C-alpha positions, 0 to 999 in steps of 0.5 A, a space after each residue: 126511786 133509789 137509795 141516798 147514794 143513788 145506787 140504782 132505780 127502784 124496782 117498783 117502777 118495773 111496770 111503768 110510771 107510778 099510778 098513786 101520786 100526790 101533789 108535788 111542790 105545793 109551796 112553789 105553786 102557791 108562790 107562782 099564783 101569788 106572783 101572777 096576782 102581783 103581775 095583774 097588779 102591775 098591769 092595772 097600775 100600767 093601764 091606769 097611769 100609762 098612755 102608749 100614744 106618748 111613745 108613738 107621737 113625736 115631741 117638740 123641744 119643750 117635751 110635749 107629745 104632739 097631738 096628745 098633751 093639752 097645749 098641742 092636742 090639736 097639732 099632731 104632726 112634727 115639722 123640722 123647722 131647720 132641716 138645712 143641717 143635721 145638727 139642727 134637726 132638734 129645731 122642731 114644732 108641732 103643726 096641725 097640718 103639713 105645709 103643701 103647695 096650695 094646688 095639691 090635695 090634703 096630705 095622706 099617710 103614704 107607704 111608697 117612695 116619694 114620686 118626685 123630689 124638688 130642688 130647693 127653691 122659693 115657692 109662692 104656692 106655699 103658705 108664708 106661715 105654719 099652722 104650728 104651736 110655738 115653743 121655747 126654740 121655735 117662737 114664731 110660726 112665720 118663715 125666717 131664713 135670714 136669722 144668724 141664729 140657727 135655732 131661730 131659722 124657720 124654713 117653710 117647704 113642701 112636705 108629705 105626711 109620713 107614718 101619720 106623724 112626721 112632715 117629711 120634706 119633698 125638697 131634695 136637699 132637706 129630704 136627704 138630711 131628714 131621711 138619714 135620721 129616720 131611714 125613710 126609704 128602707 122603712 117604707 119599702 120593707 113595710 110595703 113588701 111585707 104587706 104585698 107578701 102577707 099571705 105568703 108569709 102566713 103560708 110559710 107556717 104550712 110550708 114549715 110543717 110539711 118540711 118538718 114531717 119530711 125531716 121526720 121521715 128522713 130521720 127514721 130512714 137515714 139516721 144511721 147513715 147521717 150519723 156515720 157520714 157526719 163522723 166520716 166528714 169530721 174525720 176527713 176535714 181534720 185529716 185534710 186540715 192537718 195535711 194542709 198545715 204541715 205541708 205549708 210548714 214544709 213549704 216555708 222551711 224545707 220544700 224538698 220534703 214535699 211531694 214532687 207534684 206539690 213542689 211544682 204547684 207552689 212558689 216556695 220562695 214567694 211564700 217564705 218572703 210573705 211569711 217573713 214580711 208578716 213575721 209568721 213563725 212556720 212552727 205554728 203551722 206544724 203545731 196546728 197540723 199536729 193538733 188536727 192529726 191528734 184530734 182526728 186520732 182521738 175521734 177514730 179511737 172514740 168511734 172504736 171504743 164507743 161503737 155500741 153507744 153510737 149505735 144506741 144513739 141511732 136506735 134512740 133517734 129512730 125510736 123517737 120517730 116511732 113514738 111521734 108516729 104512734 102518738 101523732 096528736 103530740 104534734 099539736 102540743 107545741 103549736 098550741 104552746 106557740 099560740 099561748 106564748 104568742 098571746 102572752 107575749 102580746 099581752 106582756 108587750 102591751 103592758 110593757 108599753 103602758 108601763 114605759 109610758 107611765 114615766 115622765 118625759 125627760 127634760 134633756 135639751 136639744 133632743 130629736 123629736 122622739 120621746 125619752 122617759 125617766 122613771 121613779 124607783 117604784 116604776 123601775 121595780 115594777 119593770 124588773 118584776 114585769 121582765 122577771 114575769 116574762 122569763 118565769 111564765 115563758 119558762 113555765 109554759 115551755 116546761 109544761 109541754 116538756 113535762 107532758 111529752 116526757 110523761 106520754 113517752 114514759 107511758 108509751 115506752 112501758 106499753 112496748 116489748 115482751 112485758 107490755 100490757 094491753 089495754 093500758 092508759 092512752 099516753 098523751 091524755 093520761 100525761 096531761 091529766 097527771 100534769 094538771 092534777 099533781 105536778 104544776 108545782 114541780 114545773 113552777 119550781 124548775 122554771 123558777 130556777 131557770 128564770 132566776 138564772 136568765 134574769 141574772 144573765 140579762 142584768 150582767 149584760 145590761 151592767 156590762 153595756 152601761 159600764 163598758 167604757 169603764 170596764 174596758 179600761 181595766 183588763 182584769 174587770 173586763 175578763 172577769 165580766 166576760 168569764 162571769 157571763 160565760 159561766 152563767 151561760 154554761 150554768 143555764 144550759 146545765 140547769 135546762 138539761 137537768 130540768 128536762 131529765 128531772 121532769 122525766 124522773 118525776 113522771 116515773 116516780 111521782 116525786 117533786 122537783 128536788 128529789 127528781 133532779 137529784 135522781 136524774 143527776 145520779 142516773 146521768 152520773 152512772 151512765 155518763 158516756 151514754 148520755 153524752 153520746 145520745 145527747 150530743 147526736 140528738 142536739 146535732 139532729 135537732 140543729 139540723 132539723 131547725 136549719 133544714 126547715 128554716 133554710 128551705 122555707 126561706 128559699 122556697 118563699 124567695 123562689 116564689 117572690 122572685 119567680 111569680 108575676 104577682 110578686 116579681 114586679 111589686 116587691 123591692 126587697 125580696 130578701 126581707 119577706 124571705 127572711 121573715 118566712 125563714 124566721 117563721 120556719 125557724 120557730 116552727 122547726 124549733 117547736 117541731 124538733 122540741 118534741 123530738 128532743 124531749 122524746 130522745 131524752 125521755 126514751 134514754 132515761 127510761 131505757 136506762 132505768 128499765 135496764 137497771 131494774 132488770 139487772 137488779 132482777 137478774 135479767 141484765 137486759 131491758 125488757 120493755 124496749 120498743 122494736 128499734 131498741 130491742 133490735 139494738 139489744 139483739 145485735 149486741 
């Protein structure tokens, strides 16, 4: 593509992406395949040695899973033998059925709030003995309320079955003790609300899609207006902040310098007394005001100096909309990716459950009746590899879509403008074919680097959490850890940006990841302000799009839940399903806007490459521009 010094784009690319290609980064592709087989081995180990029922089921004080382990296989429910005090909720036993008044039907798993709570009283209708399996703490299943040892107390009270595992008290005093530990009411109400609104939640996917297309239309028609409005608002806010802080400074030091109208509205003496009482230095407000005015001046200067680059950013944003409209089938890609990712996450989560349950139950005394596991060294290694597999595979799937979209943009771009050739390849199918035939290794390489960085970030966060108390005792190590985590975050963002640009260059040149990443960095270094301006405004629009789709989806669902008869009186917490709809809107919006973001990056890179090639050819102007970019060049 260019010389070793990165002096310019290879003129051989004047007609678009190269056709004759070879398989790239084969070693990394083979490594990815070997790693995938390793993941299958770990899955086999997990399925062979794990049992997720051991996680879901409660445990008695002897760390036996109720309804699962051999001695308590016929006792699937956990019963709190001494619920008189939260300190003794570890005094539990596995029971075959939850005790109830004899006149009542057999317990069933409930999802609604308890219809009535009884006062604590002796009830002759209750059995005098639990149908339980004794353990090292609860040694007898008979009622014993007279013992002075809290661990020997066994109280028999009326219960209902909760979540098919816990005998939940209906006695008011005991219910209040237990519910604080497992948050009973909120879990029940929220789960019931989700079940009631399940079809609306599924429908929020369609709502999000419609909003995405509306936002796409708004960008195409109002991109320039929105960018200039954002710049004006930012400038105005800085000026207003500067006026306020400097005015506050004069109010504290010399109110006579303020305008007469301002002097009439403020109580300068009270402000001065409050500042003295709070040890506030008035000069701080002056310094803040000067800083804000300076920033406003810098923004005004930047707008004047970068006017043409801002207009280029607007043109590229509009061109990205043209690309999506001309290749509308590309919209399907992120959603296919979403379902692939969803299936993969389900598979990964199931394997993780089996892998976690393959550990041994801890023998720590006096634990609440929920399982805690210990693991061997091999199991810990498998867990780390399983986590890394999640990072690498998810990065690979996302990068694959980015590579394909970037490839279709490259083909589409060179089918525009004066030198466009009719009857060229169809952009999207051609890009998909080239990816699977030649560039799987390139994407595996880029996603591997990103996965390694994300894995290091996760382990730094885990290490910080584990040693938080020790680290906070030494300020140097605390700042060092935080600085290191911040640097890793910045490094990850840089690698993500370089990867996206490298995929565009690889689509153009047919080269491997390292060569393409190097050329992408050289290209950015030759045009730093263009990439900074377009990238900055592109990120702003992508963030606006995500927020627009997520917020309006959540508000629309909330409006339906609180205004329609079907949901109005049947949903306790409308905020919960509305937030879930908003989360779905955020996912859909992110997928939808990812097309737009990759298209913007790819169009800018190809435009700059086109311009550099024409400069080498003596033209000086890019000749394969889509209409919006062509209009920008004509106005220059």
